[in-house]
N, C-alpha and C positions, 0 to 999 in steps of 0.2 A: 107816427110823427113825432119827432122829438120835441119835447117843451123845453123852452129856455126860462130862466128866472130872473134874478137881479142882475143887472149889468150885463145881460145878454149871455150869461153863463148857465150850464145845465141846471135845470131845476132840481131840487132835492129828491123828486120822485124819479128822476131820469137817472140818478147816480147809481152805479154798481151796487146791488144786482138788479136795479130797476124792478121790471115786473117777471123776472124768472123764477118761476114756481120751484124749481129744484133749491132754492135757497130759503132760508128762514131770516127775518130780520126782527130784532127786538130793540127796546128802548130802556133797559133796567136803570134804576135809580140806585147809586151806590151808598154805603153807609155815610160818606162824606156830604151827601146830598147832590153830587154831581151825576147828571144824566148822560149816559153813553150809548151810543149805537153799537150793535153787536151782529154780525153776519155769520150765520152758520150753514153748514151742509152735512148731509150725512145722517144716519140713524142716531137720534138722541140718546139712545141707551148703548151705543156702541163705545169703544175705548176712546178717550179724547186726545186731542192736540189742539193747543191754542197757538195761533199765529199772530206775532206782535209786529207790527210795522215800524217803520223808521221815521226820522223827522220829515214833515211835510208830506207824508204819505196818508193812505187809508187802507182798508181792507182789499181796495182794488189791486194793490200790488201782489196780492196772493191769487188773483183770478185765474191763473193756469195752474196752480198748485192744489186748489181746494176740491175740484172735480177729481182729480187722480186720487187723491188721498181718500175722499168719501167713498169713491167707487171701490176701493180696496177695503172697505168695512169700518171705516173709521168717523168718529164724530170731529168735524174740523170747525173750529171756532176762531173768528177773526174780530176783535173788536177796534173800533177807532178810538184811539187813546184820547184822553182829554186834550182840548186845543186842537184837535183834528177832525176832519170829515164832518159827520153830523152830531158829534158829541159836544157836550158843552165846552167852552172855551175861556175858563178864567184867565186872568191876566197877570196875577200876582207873581212876583219872583219866586216866593217859596212854593209854588204849585209844581215847578219843573226842575227841581233839584233831583240827584240820583235817588235820594231817600224817599223824597215825595212820591216819585214815579213807581218805586218799589212798592210803596203802601198802596198806591193807586191800582196797581196790578194785583195785589192781595185783595183789595176790596173788589176788584172785577171777577176773579176766581170764586170769591165767596158769594156775590150776587148770582153767579151762574151754578152755584151747587158743584163746582170742580174741586175736588179735594186734593187730587195728585195727578194732573196731567202731565203729558209731554209739552214742554214749552220750545217753540221755534221762533226766533226773531230774526229780522233782516235789519241790518245797519244798526242805528241806535236801538232798534227793538232787539237786536242780538245782544249787545252789551248790558242792555237793561234785563233781558233774561238771565244772563250771567249773574248780575248783581242780585236779582230775585233768588235764585238758586243758592247763592252764597249766604243770604240772610235767611231764607226760609227753606233749608234742604229737605224738610219732610215734605214739602208741598209739590215737589218737582220729581217726576218719574224719569226723565230723560230731557236732554238739551239738543237743539238744532240751531247751530250758530251760522247764519247766512250773511256773509260778508260784514261781521259786527264791528262796525266803525265806532271809535271813541274810547278806546281803553288806553291806548298809548299815544293818543293825539291824532287830529285830522289835519292833512296838508290844507293850508291856506285859512285854517280857522280864524286866526287874528285878523285877516283881510274880511272875511264875512262878518265878523262882529263890527269892524270899523265901519263897514258900509251900511250896518243897520243899528244907527243909534236910536234911542227911545224917541228923540226929537222928531224922527221922521215918522212915528206912528200915524199921526193924522193924514199924511200923504199916503201910506201904505193902505190905509182903510178905505180910500177912494179909488185905488188903483186896481186895474184888472191885471190878472197875473199870467196871461197867456205868453207874453214875451219871456218873463223870467223862467217860466216852466220849459219853454223850448230850450233855453241856454242850459238849464239844470239837466234835462234829459240828454242833451248831447254830451254833457261831462260825464254822466253815469253809465252811458252805454259803451260797450266795447265793439268789437268786430262781429260778433255772433248773431246780432238781431238789430232791429230798428223799431223806433216808436212811431205811431200813427196818430192821425188827427184825434181819434177818440182818446188816445191817452192824454194828450194835451188838455182835451175837454174835461177829463176826470180829475186830473190833477189841479186843474186851475179852478174847478167849481166850488171848493170851500172858501175861496177868497171873496165870494159874493157876500159872505158874512163880516160885518165890521169888526167883530171881535176875533177874527182869524188871524189876521198878521199880527197884532200885538200879542197874541198868545205863542204863536210859533217863533216870533223874535224873542220872546221871554225864554222859551225852551232853548233857543240858540246860545242864549248868553248865561243862562242858569245852570244848564247841564255841565258835569265836569267831564270834558272830553279827554282828559289826561288822567283819569282815575287811578292808573298803574303809578303815576308819580306822586299823586297826592294822597292816595289812601292805602292801607293795609289790605292787600287783596287776599281773600281766603281760597283754598283749595276746595273743589267741588267734585265729590266722588259720585258721579252719575254717568250712565251710558250717554254718550254724545257723538256728534258729528259737526264738522264745520266744512263749509263750502265758500270759495270766494273765486273772483275772476283774475286771470293773469294780467290783466289791462285795468284793474280797478285803482283809480287814481285816489280813492278815498280811504285805502288802506295803507298800513306802513309797509315799507320796502322788504320786510321779512314776512309778511303775510300774517299767519295766524300762530307764528312760533310761540308767543307768550301763553296760548292756550295749552301746549303740551305740557307746560308746569301746572297752570291752574286747573285744567280737567284732564287728570291722568287718563290714559287710554283712549283719548278722543280720537276719532278717525277723520282725517282731513283730506280734502281733495280740491285742487286748484284746477279751474275750468279753463283750459288754454282759449285766449283771445276774448274771454268775457269780460265785461266790465263790472260795475258795482251792482247793478240791480238783476243779479242772477236769477231772481225769482221769476221775473218775465222775460229775460233775455234768453236764459238756457234753463227753462222750467223741467226738461227731462232729466238732466243731471241732478237737479235739486230734488225732485221727486223720487228719484232712485235712492238717494242719500237719506231722505226723511222716511221712506217706506221701509228701508232696511233697518232703521233705528226703531221704528215702530213695531216691526214684526219681532225684532231682538227683545225690545222692551216688554211687549205684552205677551210674549211666549213663554216669560219666566215663571 
């Protein structure tokens, strides 16, 4: 029987991976004092890949990727970034800049004893993984960029920011988020899959915490979604793959062309008719690309 918590949303203990014993869940405290949730699967001594989710998501977005990668012989680690899921949710503006999130990811790797894993990020997690590799190239063995939104801009970002002024935080704190989650999922899916009632419940669940909306609203406003315009971007020379959907409305019209320059030798794949959330809409294609990268990197 599923238990519901505050505001009739999934109780924390019911959120992915719930009581699935094939996963391990921990709550390490980082050097900054922030406590995060980390979901893992696979042999703890195996070569590691860290999966980094995007804005408004949790480790749940990788639920179709973690089993396949772990079964292939790898340690799969998926943290909830600060502000998300069951991790702490500071609301200060300075917590969610690119530089602050890069350091947050570094602290996460340090806390987990991961010296040089493969990083694979979806959406904002993809651009964050690139920024991390550019800042700390010695800490990254390979990159998986999964519909990495937010390097050259995100369509309608001005509208999203206009609709989320700080003055509405008290209202957001009291709101249930099933309706906006449905709207968001309709936008990020293409024609290759469909979301379920369980997906809505999982993505809505963190909104039961009053500090959730102020935190992800702050991330929406503080993260530089047009870093290619505002920053000097570095070339990252690590093995890499990039996957995105041909119907991804969150990506620029030219897809991932910018990464051909920033990550020389990257292997790119556009998935026909998939939308933005390729990790769960077309996991077979994503898993093929990630496993190919892992085999290449860890066989060297």
